[in-house]
N, C-alpha and C positions, 0 to 999 in steps of 0.2 A: 481346710475349706475346699470344697469341691465345687468349682464353678463349671457350669455347663456352657459350652459355646453353641449359640444358636445361629442358624443361617439368617442372613438379613431378610430373606423372603418370609421365613416363618415368624419373624418378629413383626411383620406388617410394614417394614420399611422398604424403600426402594434399594436395589443393589447399588453398591458404591461404584462411582465412575472414576476412570483413570484421568490423568492430567490432560491427555489428548482430547478427551471428551469435554473438558472444561474450557478449552481454548475458544475464544470468540470465533464465530463463523465468518468467512470471507464476505465482505460486503460488495459483491459484484465485480471485484477486481481480481484479475488473474494474479495468483500469489507469486508467480515467476516473472511477472512484468518488471522490467528493470526501470528504475526511476533515476532521473538525472537532476542535479542541482542546476541553478541558473548559471553558475560558474562553469560547470561541465558542458552545458549547452553552448555557452559563449566560446569556450575553448574549441569545441567541435566545429563551430562555424567560423572560427578565427575572427571574432568580433568582440565587442564589449558587452558587459552584463546589462548595460542600459539599453542596448539594441534588443536584447532578449526581452527585457521588461516592456519595451515599446511594442514588440510583436504580441505580447500577452495582452496589453491594453487595447490593441487593435482587433483582438479577437482571433488572431491566427494561432495562438497557443492557449491551451487550457492547463492551468496550474492546479496541482493537488495541494491544498493547504492543510498542514497539520496543526498549525497555530498561526498567530499573527506574523511571526517572523520566518517560520520554516515552510518552504514550499518545494515541490518537485514536479518534474515534467515526465510523462511517460515516454519511453524511448520509441514506442510505436507511433506516437503522435509526432515526434521529431522526425522520424524517418518518412512518415506520410507527407509532412510539410516539405521535406527535402525532395521527395519524388515529384511533388506537384510543381516545384520550382524549376525542375529540369526541362 
């Protein structure tokens, strides 16, 4: 059997894409932005996680929610809040 190999363009198909091309695009967030857990923020501020939660509910912190239980805070938001408090 002699099979001929056709290029993907001559067969009328789109060229194959590599894995990097299939990764979802960034949704407006810097990929290098460091995210902190509520516990990490509490440790940084030397306070309880409940205090961090109260700051969030007061609108001082914006949490990024991944699901109902998992949330993170942007380090840049934490640093901005710390700078404003000085």
